[in-house]
C-alpha positions, -999 to +999 in steps of 0.1 A: +261+267+210+285+294+199+303+293+166+336+289+184+323+259+202+310+243+171+343+250+153+363+235+182+341+203+181+344+200+143+382+204+145+385+177+172+364+153+152+384+160+120+416+155+138+405+122+153+393+110+119+427+120+104+446+103+131+426+070+126+431+072+088+469+078+090+472+050+117+455+027+092+479+038+064+509+032+086+496-001+097+493-014+061+522+005+045+549-019+032+529-050+038+522-075+011+488-080-002+470-110+012+466-137-016+438-161-013+446-191-035+410-203-035+398-170-047+424-168-074+414-203-087+378-193-087+385-160-105+406-178-132+379-205-136+351-179-140+368-152-160+355-144-195+384-152-218+366-143-250+383-109-252+417-119-240+431-114-274+425-078-272+450-075-243+475-103-252+478-095-289+483-058-287+512-045-308+535-020-292+533+013-310 
């Protein structure tokens, strides 16, 4: 294989990968996140609340 052919193949692969990536971005742009109520309840039940005061009691400086 010549260097020109290798360069052409790599360019085509990179272009295809970029098209797939941008298509995925466009497909998900502007859409809301999917919220799973069961997962949220599970997270809230299993979270370690022992350090919550560090976040909730911060004084604004």
